[in-house]
CHARMM-style PDB file with segment names, atoms N, HN, CA, C and O in Angstrom:
ATOM      1  N   UNK     1     108.671 106.354  76.097  1.00  0.00      PROA
ATOM      2  CA  UNK     1     109.868 105.718  76.587  1.00  0.00      PROA
ATOM      3  C   UNK     1     110.612 105.128  75.385  1.00  0.00      PROA
ATOM      4  O   UNK     1     110.002 104.430  74.574  1.00  0.00      PROA
ATOM      5  N   UNK     2     111.905 105.391  75.254  1.00  0.00      PROA
ATOM      6  HN  UNK     2     112.400 105.957  75.912  1.00  0.00      PROA
ATOM      7  CA  UNK     2     112.671 104.897  74.101  1.00  0.00      PROA
ATOM      8  C   UNK     2     112.724 103.365  74.071  1.00  0.00      PROA
ATOM      9  O   UNK     2     112.720 102.704  75.109  1.00  0.00      PROA
ATOM     10  N   UNK     3     112.773 102.832  72.865  1.00  0.00      PROA
ATOM     11  HN  UNK     3     112.777 103.370  72.022  1.00  0.00      PROA
ATOM     12  CA  UNK     3     112.806 101.381  72.665  1.00  0.00      PROA
ATOM     13  C   UNK     3     114.061 100.773  73.297  1.00  0.00      PROA
ATOM     14  O   UNK     3     113.993  99.688  73.876  1.00  0.00      PROA
ATOM     15  N   UNK     4     115.190 101.450  73.194  1.00  0.00      PROA
ATOM     16  HN  UNK     4     115.245 102.331  72.724  1.00  0.00      PROA
ATOM     17  CA  UNK     4     116.430 100.934  73.790  1.00  0.00      PROA
ATOM     18  C   UNK     4     116.266 100.735  75.297  1.00  0.00      PROA
ATOM     19  O   UNK     4     116.694  99.723  75.853  1.00  0.00      PROA
ATOM     20  N   UNK     5     115.651 101.701  75.935  1.00  0.00      PROA
ATOM     21  HN  UNK     5     115.303 102.523  75.483  1.00  0.00      PROA
ATOM     22  CA  UNK     5     115.435 101.631  77.378  1.00  0.00      PROA
ATOM     23  C   UNK     5     114.489 100.477  77.730  1.00  0.00      PROA
ATOM     24  O   UNK     5     114.705  99.763  78.709  1.00  0.00      PROA
ATOM     25  N   UNK     6     113.439 100.306  76.920  1.00  0.00      PROA
ATOM     26  HN  UNK     6     113.264 100.887  76.125  1.00  0.00      PROA
ATOM     27  CA  UNK     6     112.488  99.215  77.135  1.00  0.00      PROA
ATOM     28  C   UNK     6     113.179  97.856  76.975  1.00  0.00      PROA
ATOM     29  O   UNK     6     112.919  96.929  77.742  1.00  0.00      PROA
ATOM     30  N   UNK     7     114.054  97.744  75.982  1.00  0.00      PROA
ATOM     31  HN  UNK     7     114.266  98.497  75.359  1.00  0.00      PROA
ATOM     32  CA  UNK     7     114.784  96.489  75.771  1.00  0.00      PROA
ATOM     33  C   UNK     7     115.719  96.193  76.946  1.00  0.00      PROA
ATOM     34  O   UNK     7     115.894  95.039  77.337  1.00  0.00      PROA
ATOM     35  N   UNK     8     116.312  97.242  77.496  1.00  0.00      PROA
ATOM     36  HN  UNK     8     116.170  98.179  77.178  1.00  0.00      PROA
ATOM     37  CA  UNK     8     117.179  97.084  78.663  1.00  0.00      PROA
ATOM     38  C   UNK     8     116.369  96.576  79.867  1.00  0.00      PROA
ATOM     39  O   UNK     8     116.824  95.710  80.614  1.00  0.00      PROA
ATOM     40  N   UNK     9     115.183  97.125  80.036  1.00  0.00      PROA
ATOM     41  HN  UNK     9     114.813  97.829  79.430  1.00  0.00      PROA
ATOM     42  CA  UNK     9     114.300  96.693  81.125  1.00  0.00      PROA
ATOM     43  C   UNK     9     113.909  95.227  80.941  1.00  0.00      PROA
ATOM     44  O   UNK     9     113.929  94.446  81.892  1.00  0.00      PROA
ATOM     45  N   UNK    10     113.554  94.863  79.709  1.00  0.00      PROA
ATOM     46  HN  UNK    10     113.537  95.498  78.936  1.00  0.00      PROA
ATOM     47  CA  UNK    10     113.172  93.478  79.419  1.00  0.00      PROA
ATOM     48  C   UNK    10     114.337  92.535  79.711  1.00  0.00      PROA
ATOM     49  O   UNK    10     114.131  91.467  80.288  1.00  0.00      PROA
ATOM     50  N   UNK    11     115.544  92.907  79.326  1.00  0.00      PROA
ATOM     51  HN  UNK    11     115.711  93.774  78.857  1.00  0.00      PROA
ATOM     52  CA  UNK    11     116.725  92.076  79.573  1.00  0.00      PROA
ATOM     53  C   UNK    11     116.968  91.929  81.076  1.00  0.00      PROA
ATOM     54  O   UNK    11     117.285  90.838  81.549  1.00  0.00      PROA
ATOM     55  N   UNK    12     116.824  93.010  81.818  1.00  0.00      PROA
ATOM     56  HN  UNK    12     116.567  93.897  81.434  1.00  0.00      PROA
ATOM     57  CA  UNK    12     117.006  92.968  83.269  1.00  0.00      PROA
ATOM     58  C   UNK    12     115.963  92.074  83.920  1.00  0.00      PROA
ATOM     59  O   UNK    12     116.293  91.275  84.797  1.00  0.00      PROA
ATOM     60  N   UNK    13     114.712  92.199  83.503  1.00  0.00      PROA
ATOM     61  HN  UNK    13     114.444  92.848  82.791  1.00  0.00      PROA
ATOM     62  CA  UNK    13     113.651  91.362  84.055  1.00  0.00      PROA
ATOM     63  C   UNK    13     113.885  89.889  83.724  1.00  0.00      PROA
ATOM     64  O   UNK    13     113.585  89.015  84.538  1.00  0.00      PROA
ATOM     65  N   UNK    14     114.419  89.611  82.530  1.00  0.00      PROA
ATOM     66  HN  UNK    14     114.663  90.321  81.869  1.00  0.00      PROA
ATOM     67  CA  UNK    14     114.749  88.238  82.155  1.00  0.00      PROA
ATOM     68  C   UNK    14     115.819  87.649  83.066  1.00  0.00      PROA
ATOM     69  O   UNK    14     115.735  86.488  83.469  1.00  0.00      PROA
ATOM     70  N   UNK    15     116.824  88.459  83.387  1.00  0.00      PROA
ATOM     71  HN  UNK    15     116.892  89.402  83.060  1.00  0.00      PROA
ATOM     72  CA  UNK    15     117.879  88.000  84.306  1.00  0.00      PROA
ATOM     73  C   UNK    15     117.311  87.745  85.699  1.00  0.00      PROA
ATOM     74  O   UNK    15     117.663  86.760  86.348  1.00  0.00      PROA
ATOM     75  N   UNK    16     116.441  88.628  86.151  1.00  0.00      PROA
ATOM     76  HN  UNK    16     116.155  89.428  85.624  1.00  0.00      PROA
ATOM     77  CA  UNK    16     115.815  88.467  87.467  1.00  0.00      PROA
ATOM     78  C   UNK    16     114.974  87.197  87.499  1.00  0.00      PROA
ATOM     79  O   UNK    16     115.008  86.450  88.477  1.00  0.00      PROA
ATOM     80  N   UNK    17     114.221  86.953  86.430  1.00  0.00      PROA
ATOM     81  HN  UNK    17     114.193  87.560  85.636  1.00  0.00      PROA
ATOM     82  CA  UNK    17     113.412  85.743  86.340  1.00  0.00      PROA
ATOM     83  C   UNK    17     114.274  84.493  86.429  1.00  0.00      PROA
ATOM     84  O   UNK    17     113.910  83.526  87.097  1.00  0.00      PROA
ATOM     85  N   UNK    18     115.415  84.514  85.754  1.00  0.00      PROA
ATOM     86  HN  UNK    18     115.711  85.300  85.211  1.00  0.00      PROA
ATOM     87  CA  UNK    18     116.335  83.368  85.778  1.00  0.00      PROA
ATOM     88  C   UNK    18     116.906  83.160  87.171  1.00  0.00      PROA
ATOM     89  O   UNK    18     117.050  82.021  87.615  1.00  0.00      PROA
ATOM     90  N   UNK    19     117.229  84.232  87.860  1.00  0.00      PROA
ATOM     91  HN  UNK    19     117.112  85.157  87.500  1.00  0.00      PROA
ATOM     92  CA  UNK    19     117.757  84.141  89.224  1.00  0.00      PROA
ATOM     93  C   UNK    19     116.699  83.569  90.168  1.00  0.00      PROA
ATOM     94  O   UNK    19     117.010  82.716  90.998  1.00  0.00      PROA
ATOM     95  N   UNK    20     115.472  84.024  90.049  1.00  0.00      PROA
ATOM     96  HN  UNK    20     115.220  84.717  89.374  1.00  0.00      PROA
ATOM     97  CA  UNK    20     114.381  83.526  90.898  1.00  0.00      PROA
ATOM     98  C   UNK    20     114.159  82.032  90.640  1.00  0.00      PROA
ATOM     99  O   UNK    20     113.993  81.260  91.584  1.00  0.00      PROA
ATOM    100  N   UNK    21     114.156  81.626  89.378  1.00  0.00      PROA
ATOM    101  HN  UNK    21     114.292  82.254  88.611  1.00  0.00      PROA
ATOM    102  CA  UNK    21     113.969  80.217  89.040  1.00  0.00      PROA
ATOM    103  C   UNK    21     115.106  79.362  89.603  1.00  0.00      PROA
ATOM    104  O   UNK    21     114.866  78.268  90.113  1.00  0.00      PROA
ATOM    105  N   UNK    22     116.337  79.855  89.513  1.00  0.00      PROA
ATOM    106  HN  UNK    22     116.533  80.743  89.099  1.00  0.00      PROA
ATOM    107  CA  UNK    22     117.482  79.125  90.053  1.00  0.00      PROA
ATOM    108  C   UNK    22     117.363  78.999  91.568  1.00  0.00      PROA
ATOM    109  O   UNK    22     117.674  77.946  92.125  1.00  0.00      PROA
ATOM    110  N   UNK    23     116.922  80.043  92.230  1.00  0.00      PROA
ATOM    111  HN  UNK    23     116.670  80.898  91.778  1.00  0.00      PROA
ATOM    112  CA  UNK    23     116.762  80.012  93.683  1.00  0.00      PROA
ATOM    113  C   UNK    23     115.674  79.020  94.078  1.00  0.00      PROA
ATOM    114  O   UNK    23     115.819  78.312  95.074  1.00  0.00      PROA
ATOM    115  N   UNK    24     114.580  78.958  93.306  1.00  0.00      PROA
ATOM    116  HN  UNK    24     114.462  79.533  92.496  1.00  0.00      PROA
ATOM    117  CA  UNK    24     113.512  78.008  93.596  1.00  0.00      PROA
ATOM    118  C   UNK    24     114.015  76.571  93.442  1.00  0.00      PROA
ATOM    119  O   UNK    24     113.673  75.703  94.246  1.00  0.00      PROA
ATOM    120  N   UNK    25     114.819  76.321  92.419  1.00  0.00      PROA
ATOM    121  HN  UNK    25     115.096  77.025  91.765  1.00  0.00      PROA
ATOM    122  CA  UNK    25     115.405  74.985  92.241  1.00  0.00      PROA
ATOM    123  C   UNK    25     116.329  74.645  93.410  1.00  0.00      PROA
ATOM    124  O   UNK    25     116.334  73.514  93.897  1.00  0.00      PROA
ATOM    125  N   UNK    26     117.104  75.623  93.854  1.00  0.00      PROA
ATOM    126  HN  UNK    26     117.100  76.542  93.458  1.00  0.00      PROA
ATOM    127  CA  UNK    26     118.008  75.420  94.980  1.00  0.00      PROA
ATOM    128  C   UNK    26     117.229  75.086  96.254  1.00  0.00      PROA
ATOM    129  O   UNK    26     117.607  74.176  96.992  1.00  0.00      PROA
ATOM    130  N   UNK    27     116.156  75.808  96.508  1.00  0.00      PROA
ATOM    131  HN  UNK    27     115.849  76.546  95.908  1.00  0.00      PROA
ATOM    132  CA  UNK    27     115.339  75.547  97.693  1.00  0.00      PROA
ATOM    133  C   UNK    27     114.699  74.161  97.629  1.00  0.00      PROA
ATOM    134  O   UNK    27     114.595  73.478  98.648  1.00  0.00      PROA
ATOM    135  N   UNK    28     114.268  73.742  96.431  1.00  0.00      PROA
ATOM    136  HN  UNK    28     114.353  74.298  95.603  1.00  0.00      PROA
ATOM    137  CA  UNK    28     113.683  72.415  96.262  1.00  0.00      PROA
ATOM    138  C   UNK    28     114.717  71.338  96.580  1.00  0.00      PROA
ATOM    139  O   UNK    28     114.412  70.360  97.263  1.00  0.00      PROA
ATOM    140  N   UNK    29     115.944  71.521  96.082  1.00  0.00      PROA
ATOM    141  HN  UNK    29     116.192  72.315  95.527  1.00  0.00      PROA
ATOM    142  CA  UNK    29     117.019  70.558  96.351  1.00  0.00      PROA
ATOM    143  C   UNK    29     117.359  70.515  97.841  1.00  0.00      PROA
ATOM    144  O   UNK    29     117.605  69.439  98.386  1.00  0.00      PROA
ATOM    145  N   UNK    30     117.376  71.666  98.502  1.00  0.00      PROA
ATOM    146  HN  UNK    30     117.176  72.541  98.060  1.00  0.00      PROA
ATOM    147  CA  UNK    30     117.638  71.706  99.935  1.00  0.00      PROA
ATOM    148  C   UNK    30     116.541  70.995 100.720  1.00  0.00      PROA
ATOM    149  O   UNK    30     116.823  70.309 101.702  1.00  0.00      PROA
ATOM    150  N   UNK    31     115.301  71.156 100.292  1.00  0.00      PROA
ATOM    151  HN  UNK    31     115.072  71.713  99.494  1.00  0.00      PROA
ATOM    152  CA  UNK    31     114.182  70.475 100.932  1.00  0.00      PROA
ATOM    153  C   UNK    31     114.339  68.958 100.791  1.00  0.00      PROA
ATOM    154  O   UNK    31     114.118  68.219 101.751  1.00  0.00      PROA
ATOM    155  N   UNK    32     114.718  68.499  99.606  1.00  0.00      PROA
ATOM    156  HN  UNK    32     114.898  69.099  98.827  1.00  0.00      PROA
ATOM    157  CA  UNK    32     114.946  67.075  99.378  1.00  0.00      PROA
ATOM    158  C   UNK    32     116.095  66.564 100.252  1.00  0.00      PROA
ATOM    159  O   UNK    32     116.032  65.455 100.783  1.00  0.00      PROA
ATOM    160  N   UNK    33     117.131  67.368 100.396  1.00  0.00      PROA
ATOM    161  HN  UNK    33     117.182  68.269  99.965  1.00  0.00      PROA
ATOM    162  CA  UNK    33     118.274  66.984 101.220  1.00  0.00      PROA
ATOM    163  C   UNK    33     117.874  66.831 102.687  1.00  0.00      PROA
ATOM    164  O   UNK    33     118.271  65.870 103.345  1.00  0.00      PROA
ATOM    165  N   UNK    34     117.094  67.775 103.192  1.00  0.00      PROA
ATOM    166  HN  UNK    34     116.771  68.555 102.657  1.00  0.00      PROA
ATOM    167  CA  UNK    34     116.651  67.715 104.586  1.00  0.00      PROA
ATOM    168  C   UNK    34     115.834  66.446 104.820  1.00  0.00      PROA
ATOM    169  O   UNK    34     116.031  65.757 105.821  1.00  0.00      PROA
ATOM    170  N   UNK    35     114.927  66.138 103.909  1.00  0.00      PROA
ATOM    171  HN  UNK    35     114.768  66.697 103.096  1.00  0.00      PROA
ATOM    172  CA  UNK    35     114.100  64.933 104.056  1.00  0.00      PROA
ATOM    173  C   UNK    35     114.966  63.673 104.010  1.00  0.00      PROA
ATOM    174  O   UNK    35     114.751  62.743 104.788  1.00  0.00      PROA
ATOM    175  N   UNK    36     115.931  63.641 103.110  1.00  0.00      PROA
ATOM    176  HN  UNK    36     116.105  64.396 102.478  1.00  0.00      PROA
ATOM    177  CA  UNK    36     116.811  62.479 102.996  1.00  0.00      PROA
ATOM    178  C   UNK    36     117.654  62.310 104.257  1.00  0.00      PROA
ATOM    179  O   UNK    36     117.823  61.191 104.743  1.00  0.00      PROA
ATOM    180  N   UNK    37     118.175  63.390 104.782  1.00  0.00      PROA
ATOM    181  HN  UNK    37     118.038  64.299 104.387  1.00  0.00      PROA
ATOM    182  CA  UNK    37     118.992  63.320 105.998  1.00  0.00      PROA
ATOM    183  C   UNK    37     118.143  62.865 107.192  1.00  0.00      PROA
ATOM    184  O   UNK    37     118.619  62.102 108.033  1.00  0.00      PROA
ATOM    185  N   UNK    38     116.904  63.326 107.270  1.00  0.00      PROA
ATOM    186  HN  UNK    38     116.518  63.946 106.587  1.00  0.00      PROA
ATOM    187  CA  UNK    38     116.015  62.919 108.351  1.00  0.00      PROA
ATOM    188  C   UNK    38     115.797  61.414 108.317  1.00  0.00      PROA
ATOM    189  O   UNK    38     115.901  60.744 109.345  1.00  0.00      PROA
ATOM    190  N   UNK    39     115.497  60.885 107.145  1.00  0.00      PROA
ATOM    191  HN  UNK    39     115.413  61.429 106.310  1.00  0.00      PROA
ATOM    192  CA  UNK    39     115.282  59.443 107.012  1.00  0.00      PROA
ATOM    193  C   UNK    39     116.568  58.684 107.303  1.00  0.00      PROA
ATOM    194  O   UNK    39     116.539  57.610 107.902  1.00  0.00      PROA
ATOM    195  N   UNK    40     117.696  59.243 106.879  1.00  0.00      PROA
ATOM    196  HN  UNK    40     117.719  60.116 106.392  1.00  0.00      PROA
ATOM    197  CA  UNK    40     118.973  58.603 107.160  1.00  0.00      PROA
ATOM    198  C   UNK    40     119.218  58.514 108.678  1.00  0.00      PROA
ATOM    199  O   UNK    40     119.718  57.501 109.168  1.00  0.00      PROA
ATOM    200  N   UNK    41     118.870  59.556 109.400  1.00  0.00      PROA
ATOM    201  HN  UNK    41     118.464  60.378 109.001  1.00  0.00      PROA
ATOM    202  CA  UNK    41     119.095  59.585 110.846  1.00  0.00      PROA
ATOM    203  C   UNK    41     118.071  58.759 111.628  1.00  0.00      PROA
ATOM    204  O   UNK    41     118.434  58.019 112.542  1.00  0.00      PROA
ATOM    205  N   UNK    42     116.789  58.890 111.266  1.00  0.00      PROA
ATOM    206  HN  UNK    42     116.494  59.492 110.524  1.00  0.00      PROA
ATOM    207  CA  UNK    42     115.730  58.295 112.072  1.00  0.00      PROA
ATOM    208  C   UNK    42     115.004  57.139 111.405  1.00  0.00      PROA
ATOM    209  O   UNK    42     114.199  56.470 112.052  1.00  0.00      PROA
ATOM    210  N   UNK    43     115.265  56.890 110.141  1.00  0.00      PROA
ATOM    211  HN  UNK    43     115.920  57.435 109.616  1.00  0.00      PROA
ATOM    212  CA  UNK    43     114.595  55.824 109.426  1.00  0.00      PROA
ATOM    213  C   UNK    43     113.224  56.244 108.934  1.00  0.00      PROA
ATOM    214  O   UNK    43     112.746  57.339 109.231  1.00  0.00      PROA
ATOM    215  N   UNK    44     112.605  55.361 108.183  1.00  0.00      PROA
ATOM    216  HN  UNK    44     112.993  54.472 107.942  1.00  0.00      PROA
ATOM    217  CA  UNK    44     111.258  55.595 107.655  1.00  0.00      PROA
ATOM    218  C   UNK    44     110.257  55.250 108.751  1.00  0.00      PROA
ATOM    219  O   UNK    44     110.249  54.123 109.247  1.00  0.00      PROA
ATOM    220  N   UNK    45     109.414  56.207 109.133  1.00  0.00      PROA
ATOM    221  HN  UNK    45     109.421  57.122 108.730  1.00  0.00      PROA
ATOM    222  CA  UNK    45     108.505  55.977 110.257  1.00  0.00      PROA
ATOM    223  C   UNK    45     107.438  54.934 109.939  1.00  0.00      PROA
ATOM    224  O   UNK    45     106.905  54.309 110.856  1.00  0.00      PROA
ATOM    225  N   UNK    46     107.117  54.733 108.675  1.00  0.00      PROA
ATOM    226  HN  UNK    46     107.550  55.241 107.930  1.00  0.00      PROA
ATOM    227  CA  UNK    46     106.110  53.738 108.325  1.00  0.00      PROA
ATOM    228  C   UNK    46     106.714  52.334 108.275  1.00  0.00      PROA
ATOM    229  O   UNK    46     106.047  51.360 108.625  1.00  0.00      PROA
ATOM    230  N   UNK    47     107.953  52.226 107.849  1.00  0.00      PROA
ATOM    231  HN  UNK    47     108.495  53.017 107.565  1.00  0.00      PROA
ATOM    232  CA  UNK    47     108.619  50.930 107.765  1.00  0.00      PROA
ATOM    233  C   UNK    47     109.347  50.563 109.062  1.00  0.00      PROA
ATOM    234  O   UNK    47     109.662  49.396 109.292  1.00  0.00      PROA
ATOM    235  N   UNK    48     109.611  51.563 109.904  1.00  0.00      PROA
ATOM    236  HN  UNK    48     109.355  52.511 109.717  1.00  0.00      PROA
ATOM    237  CA  UNK    48     110.371  51.398 111.148  1.00  0.00      PROA
ATOM    238  C   UNK    48     111.687  50.680 110.854  1.00  0.00      PROA
ATOM    239  O   UNK    48     112.031  49.695 111.508  1.00  0.00      PROA
ATOM    240  N   UNK    49     112.406  51.182 109.874  1.00  0.00      PROA
ATOM    241  HN  UNK    49     112.127  51.982 109.342  1.00  0.00      PROA
ATOM    242  CA  UNK    49     113.646  50.558 109.423  1.00  0.00      PROA
ATOM    243  C   UNK    49     114.756  50.587 110.474  1.00  0.00      PROA
ATOM    244  O   UNK    49     115.720  49.829 110.370  1.00  0.00      PROA
ATOM    245  N   UNK    50     114.637  51.430 111.461  1.00  0.00      PROA
ATOM    246  HN  UNK    50     113.854  52.046 111.547  1.00  0.00      PROA
ATOM    247  CA  UNK    50     115.629  51.493 112.538  1.00  0.00      PROA
ATOM    248  C   UNK    50     115.203  50.661 113.754  1.00  0.00      PROA
ATOM    249  O   UNK    50     115.878  50.657 114.783  1.00  0.00      PROA
ATOM    250  N   UNK    51     114.082  49.962 113.622  1.00  0.00      PROA
ATOM    251  HN  UNK    51     113.533  49.965 112.786  1.00  0.00      PROA
ATOM    252  CA  UNK    51     113.547  49.089 114.674  1.00  0.00      PROA
ATOM    253  C   UNK    51     113.330  49.840 115.992  1.00  0.00      PROA
ATOM    254  O   UNK    51     113.657  49.336 117.066  1.00  0.00      PROA
ATOM    255  N   UNK    52     112.773  51.052 115.892  1.00  0.00      PROA
ATOM    256  HN  UNK    52     112.507  51.461 115.019  1.00  0.00      PROA
ATOM    257  CA  UNK    52     112.448  51.819 117.085  1.00  0.00      PROA
ATOM    258  C   UNK    52     111.360  51.103 117.869  1.00  0.00      PROA
ATOM    259  O   UNK    52     110.463  50.501 117.280  1.00  0.00      PROA
ATOM    260  N   UNK    53     111.432  51.165 119.185  1.00  0.00      PROA
ATOM    261  HN  UNK    53     112.161  51.655 119.664  1.00  0.00      PROA
ATOM    262  CA  UNK    53     110.423  50.578 120.049  1.00  0.00      PROA
ATOM    263  C   UNK    53     109.122  51.364 119.889  1.00  0.00      PROA
ATOM    264  O   UNK    53     109.132  52.595 119.899  1.00  0.00      PROA
ATOM    265  N   UNK    54     108.012  50.658 119.744  1.00  0.00      PROA
ATOM    266  HN  UNK    54     108.004  49.658 119.736  1.00  0.00      PROA
ATOM    267  CA  UNK    54     106.707  51.305 119.619  1.00  0.00      PROA
ATOM    268  C   UNK    54     106.007  51.269 120.964  1.00  0.00      PROA
ATOM    269  O   UNK    54     106.032  50.265 121.675  1.00  0.00      PROA
ATOM    270  N   UNK    55     105.376  52.398 121.298  1.00  0.00      PROA
ATOM    271  HN  UNK    55     105.356  53.214 120.720  1.00  0.00      PROA
ATOM    272  CA  UNK    55     104.676  52.502 122.572  1.00  0.00      PROA
ATOM    273  C   UNK    55     103.548  53.508 122.407  1.00  0.00      PROA
ATOM    274  O   UNK    55     103.687  54.493 121.682  1.00  0.00      PROA
ATOM    275  N   UNK    56     102.448  53.264 123.071  1.00  0.00      PROA
ATOM    276  HN  UNK    56     102.335  52.464 123.661  1.00  0.00      PROA
ATOM    277  CA  UNK    56     101.306  54.174 122.997  1.00  0.00      PROA
ATOM    278  C   UNK    56     101.674  55.508 123.645  1.00  0.00      PROA
ATOM    279  O   UNK    56     102.351  55.538 124.672  1.00  0.00      PROA
ATOM    280  N   UNK    57     101.233  56.594 123.049  1.00  0.00      PROA
ATOM    281  HN  UNK    57     100.683  56.569 122.214  1.00  0.00      PROA
ATOM    282  CA  UNK    57     101.549  57.925 123.553  1.00  0.00      PROA
ATOM    283  C   UNK    57     101.019  58.127 124.974  1.00  0.00      PROA
ATOM    284  O   UNK    57     101.686  58.738 125.809  1.00  0.00      PROA
ATOM    285  N   UNK    58      99.826  57.614 125.241  1.00  0.00      PROA
ATOM    286  HN  UNK    58      99.284  57.118 124.563  1.00  0.00      PROA
ATOM    287  CA  UNK    58      99.255  57.834 126.580  1.00  0.00      PROA
ATOM    288  C   UNK    58     100.016  57.092 127.681  1.00  0.00      PROA
ATOM    289  O   UNK    58      99.795  57.361 128.862  1.00  0.00      PROA
ATOM    290  N   UNK    59     100.896  56.177 127.323  1.00  0.00      PROA
ATOM    291  HN  UNK    59     101.076  55.958 126.364  1.00  0.00      PROA
ATOM    292  CA  UNK    59     101.721  55.525 128.339  1.00  0.00      PROA
ATOM    293  C   UNK    59     102.964  56.356 128.654  1.00  0.00      PROA
ATOM    294  O   UNK    59     103.667  56.081 129.627  1.00  0.00      PROA
ATOM    295  N   UNK    60     103.232  57.360 127.841  1.00  0.00      PROA
ATOM    296  HN  UNK    60     102.661  57.583 127.051  1.00  0.00      PROA
ATOM    297  CA  UNK    60     104.406  58.215 128.030  1.00  0.00      PROA
ATOM    298  C   UNK    60     104.064  59.589 128.591  1.00  0.00      PROA
ATOM    299  O   UNK    60     104.893  60.232 129.234  1.00  0.00      PROA
ATOM    300  N   UNK    61     102.824  60.038 128.338  1.00  0.00      PROA
ATOM    301  HN  UNK    61     102.150  59.516 127.815  1.00  0.00      PROA
ATOM    302  CA  UNK    61     102.439  61.388 128.756  1.00  0.00      PROA
ATOM    303  C   UNK    61     100.932  61.438 128.932  1.00  0.00      PROA
ATOM    304  O   UNK    61     100.208  60.562 128.461  1.00  0.00      PROA
ATOM    305  N   UNK    62     100.474  62.469 129.611  1.00  0.00      PROA
ATOM    306  HN  UNK    62     101.062  63.181 129.994  1.00  0.00      PROA
ATOM    307  CA  UNK    62      99.035  62.687 129.754  1.00  0.00      PROA
ATOM    308  C   UNK    62      98.529  63.339 128.468  1.00  0.00      PROA
ATOM    309  O   UNK    62      98.997  64.407 128.074  1.00  0.00      PROA
ATOM    310  N   UNK    63      97.584  62.692 127.834  1.00  0.00      PROA
ATOM    311  HN  UNK    63      97.204  61.825 128.154  1.00  0.00      PROA
ATOM    312  CA  UNK    63      97.003  63.213 126.604  1.00  0.00      PROA
ATOM    313  C   UNK    63      95.708  63.913 126.970  1.00  0.00      PROA
ATOM    314  O   UNK    63      94.771  63.281 127.458  1.00  0.00      PROA
ATOM    315  N   UNK    64      95.654  65.226 126.736  1.00  0.00      PROA
ATOM    316  HN  UNK    64      96.415  65.740 126.340  1.00  0.00      PROA
ATOM    317  CA  UNK    64      94.460  66.004 127.049  1.00  0.00      PROA
ATOM    318  C   UNK    64      94.114  66.852 125.842  1.00  0.00      PROA
ATOM    319  O   UNK    64      94.921  67.004 124.924  1.00  0.00      PROA
ATOM    320  N   UNK    65      92.931  67.392 125.846  1.00  0.00      PROA
ATOM    321  HN  UNK    65      92.275  67.268 126.592  1.00  0.00      PROA
ATOM    322  CA  UNK    65      92.534  68.269 124.744  1.00  0.00      PROA
ATOM    323  C   UNK    65      92.111  69.615 125.312  1.00  0.00      PROA
ATOM    324  O   UNK    65      91.943  69.775 126.521  1.00  0.00      PROA
ATOM    325  N   UNK    66      91.948  70.547 124.441  1.00  0.00      PROA
ATOM    326  HN  UNK    66      92.084  70.417 123.459  1.00  0.00      PROA
ATOM    327  CA  UNK    66      91.534  71.875 124.866  1.00  0.00      PROA
ATOM    328  C   UNK    66      92.488  72.931 124.357  1.00  0.00      PROA
ATOM    329  O   UNK    66      93.313  72.663 123.483  1.00  0.00      PROA
ATOM    330  N   UNK    67      92.381  74.104 124.886  1.00  0.00      PROA
ATOM    331  HN  UNK    67      91.711  74.322 125.596  1.00  0.00      PROA
ATOM    332  CA  UNK    67      93.207  75.235 124.453  1.00  0.00      PROA
ATOM    333  C   UNK    67      94.494  75.255 125.268  1.00  0.00      PROA
ATOM    334  O   UNK    67      94.465  75.175 126.496  1.00  0.00      PROA
ATOM    335  N   UNK    68      95.612  75.361 124.580  1.00  0.00      PROA
ATOM    336  HN  UNK    68      95.636  75.426 123.582  1.00  0.00      PROA
ATOM    337  CA  UNK    68      96.894  75.457 125.252  1.00  0.00      PROA
ATOM    338  C   UNK    68      97.174  76.930 125.556  1.00  0.00      PROA
ATOM    339  O   UNK    68      97.117  77.777 124.664  1.00  0.00      PROA
ATOM    340  N   UNK    69      97.470  77.222 126.800  1.00  0.00      PROA
ATOM    341  HN  UNK    69      97.516  76.534 127.525  1.00  0.00      PROA
ATOM    342  CA  UNK    69      97.728  78.604 127.196  1.00  0.00      PROA
ATOM    343  C   UNK    69      99.164  78.736 127.677  1.00  0.00      PROA
ATOM    344  O   UNK    69      99.789  77.744 128.053  1.00  0.00      PROA
ATOM    345  N   UNK    70      99.685  79.947 127.666  1.00  0.00      PROA
ATOM    346  HN  UNK    70      99.177  80.752 127.360  1.00  0.00      PROA
ATOM    347  CA  UNK    70     101.041  80.195 128.124  1.00  0.00      PROA
ATOM    348  C   UNK    70     101.184  79.868 129.597  1.00  0.00      PROA
ATOM    349  OT1 UNK    70     102.268  80.018 130.161  1.00  0.00      PROA
TER     350      UNK     70
END
């Protein structure tokens, strides 16, 4: 395989690598945005910054265990 062709392949792979890295950074930023928006809407569940009423789950629904079927 000619050296020129190999260099072209290497350059193309370098561009692809850069695109993949940029996409991964973009996905990371989107993930951070989703988490920030969730906290903005509902508050921090550990701090209860929105002063949500706390209630035991079994007072709201029947809590059972086992296999869930269709």
